C-alpha positions in Angstrom: 0.0 0.0 0.1 1.3 3.5 -0.9 0.2 7.1 -0.5 0.4 8.6 -4.0 0.3 12.0 -5.5 -1.0 11.5 -8.9 -1.4 14.7 -10.9 -0.8 16.6 -14.1 1.2 19.8 -14.3 2.2 22.3 -17.0 5.7 22.4 -18.2 6.4 25.4 -15.8 5.1 23.5 -12.8 1.5 24.7 -12.2 -1.4 22.2 -11.9 -4.1 25.0 -12.4 -4.5 28.6 -13.3 -4.8 31.3 -10.8 -8.4 31.0 -11.0 -8.3 27.2 -10.6 -8.8 26.4 -14.3 -7.9 23.1 -15.8 -8.9 24.1 -19.4 -5.2 24.0 -20.4 -5.0 20.4 -19.6 -7.9 18.6 -21.4 -6.5 19.1 -25.1 -3.3 17.4 -24.2 -4.4 13.9 -24.2 -7.1 11.2 -23.8 -7.5 10.2 -20.1 -8.1 6.6 -21.1 -4.9 6.6 -23.2 -3.0 7.5 -20.1 -2.0 5.4 -17.0 -5.1 6.7 -15.2 -7.1 3.5 -16.0 -4.4 1.3 -14.4 -3.6 3.7 -11.6 -7.2 4.1 -10.3 -7.8 0.4 -10.3 -5.2 0.4 -7.5 -6.7 3.0 -5.4 -8.8 2.2 -2.2 -9.2 5.8 -0.9 -8.8 9.5 -1.8 -7.6 12.6 -0.2 -8.8 15.8 -2.0 -8.4 19.5 -1.0 -11.2 21.9 -1.0 -10.2 23.8 -4.2 -9.9 20.6 -6.3 -13.3 19.6 -4.7 -14.8 22.8 -5.6 -13.5 22.8 -9.0 -15.5 19.5 -9.7 -18.7 20.9 -8.3 -18.2 24.0 -10.5 -17.1 22.0 -13.6 -19.6 19.0 -13.2 -20.4 19.1 -16.9 -16.8 18.7 -17.9 -16.1 16.1 -15.4 -19.4 14.3 -16.7 -17.9 14.6 -20.5 -14.5 13.4 -19.4 -15.2 10.7 -17.0 -19.2 9.8 -17.5 -20.1 10.9 -13.9 -20.1 14.2 -11.7 -18.5 12.1 -9.0 -16.4 9.5 -11.0 -14.9 7.7 -8.0 -16.4 4.7 -6.1 -13.7 4.8 -3.5 -14.4 6.7 -0.2 -12.9 10.1 -0.2 -11.7 12.6 2.4 -12.3 16.1 1.6 -9.9 18.5 3.5 -11.4 21.8 4.1 -11.7 24.5 6.9 -15.0 25.6 5.2 -18.6 23.9 4.9 -18.9 22.6 1.5 -22.0 21.0 -0.3 -21.9 17.3 -0.7 -22.3 15.8 -4.0 -25.1 13.3 -4.3 -24.2 9.7 -4.2 -20.5 10.5 -3.3 -18.8 8.6 -0.6 -17.2 11.5 1.0 -16.2 12.7 4.4 -15.3 16.3 5.3 -12.3 16.8 7.4 -9.8 19.5 8.4 -6.7 19.9 10.3 -3.6 17.6 10.3 -3.4 15.0 7.8 -1.9 12.6 10.2 -5.2 12.5 12.2 -7.1 10.6 9.3 -4.3 9.1 7.3 -4.8 5.7 9.3 -8.5 5.9 8.5 -7.9 6.4 5.0 -5.5 3.3 4.9 -7.8 1.0 6.8 -10.5 2.0 4.1 -8.2 1.4 1.4 -7.4 -2.0 2.5 -4.5 -3.5 0.5 -5.0 -0.7 -2.3 -3.3 2.8 -2.4 -4.4 6.1 -0.9 -4.5 8.9 -3.7 -3.9 12.5 -3.0 -5.9 13.9 -5.8 -4.9 17.5 -5.2 -3.9 20.1 -4.7 -0.3 20.6 -4.3 -0.3 21.9 -0.8 -2.3 19.0 0.4 0.0 16.8 -1.0 2.9 18.7 0.5 1.3 18.4 4.0 1.3 14.5 3.5 5.0 14.9 2.5 5.7 17.1 5.5 4.2 14.4 7.9 6.5 11.7 6.3 3.2 9.9 4.8 3.9 10.5 1.0 5.5 7.5 -0.8 5.2 8.3 -4.4 4.6 11.2 -6.8 3.3 10.4 -10.4 3.4 13.7 -12.5 2.1 14.0 -15.9 3.9 17.0 -17.5 1.8 18.6 -20.3 3.4 20.4 -23.2 1.8 23.9 -21.9 3.0 26.7 -19.9 0.8 28.8 -17.8 3.1 31.5 -16.5 1.6 31.5 -13.1 -0.9 29.5 -11.1 -1.4 26.9 -8.6 1.9 25.1 -8.0 2.6 21.4 -8.5 4.3 20.8 -5.2 4.9 24.1 -3.0 7.8 22.5 -1.0 11.5 22.5 -1.2 12.5 18.9 -1.8 16.2 18.6 -2.9 18.0 15.3 -3.8 18.2 12.5 -2.9 14.8 12.4 -1.2 13.0 12.0 -4.7 14.2 9.2 -6.8 13.1 8.9 -10.4 11.9 5.5 -11.2 10.2 5.6 -14.6 9.7 8.0 -17.4 6.8 7.2 -20.0 5.8 9.2 -23.1 2.0 9.7 -23.5 1.4 10.7 -26.9 2.8 14.1 -28.2 1.4 16.3 -25.4 2.2 14.5 -22.1 5.2 12.7 -20.3 4.9 11.0 -17.1 7.5 10.8 -14.4 7.5 8.5 -11.4 9.2 9.3 -8.3 9.8 7.4 -5.0 9.9 9.6 -1.8 12.8 8.1 0.3 11.8 9.0 3.9 14.2 9.6 6.9 16.6 11.3 4.7 16.5 14.8 6.1 19.6 15.9 4.1 17.3 16.3 1.2 14.8 18.8 2.7 15.1 22.3 3.6 
């Protein structure tokens, strides 16, 4: 079982525009031609930040067009937010706030032998990293630049903490990098 941050980013390191738009991402590739179908089959629980969750609510038509459902996940999900947010009908979600360590064990128990997916955003993934709970980063880099926006991973992580384990080209618009997070190596963080 791993806790994984699986995401897409622009070439210049942003997962969304300043106003949380993902419109730049959709023309770059087909979800079903990516590693996503294999990846999601190994996921048993999700962690999602409030900005990602609110994007899904605001863009339900795009989510339905891309995935076939307004809430495309069958796995239980923990939505991290300090605000009260509306629930999506039929979604197996729990709203939580505070330290990620507090709910990680519950997420692992729900996942069983499968993985925990940090859906987004970058700061939430960073909180799991800070707590020593992040095992892997799977980053799909798109052939687009945004100039500014929501950062991929707003943490300073220096070598050798992240170890590249694979590189995969996905069509002409994306490449996927997989990194293992080596824990207990404090020489790489600042």
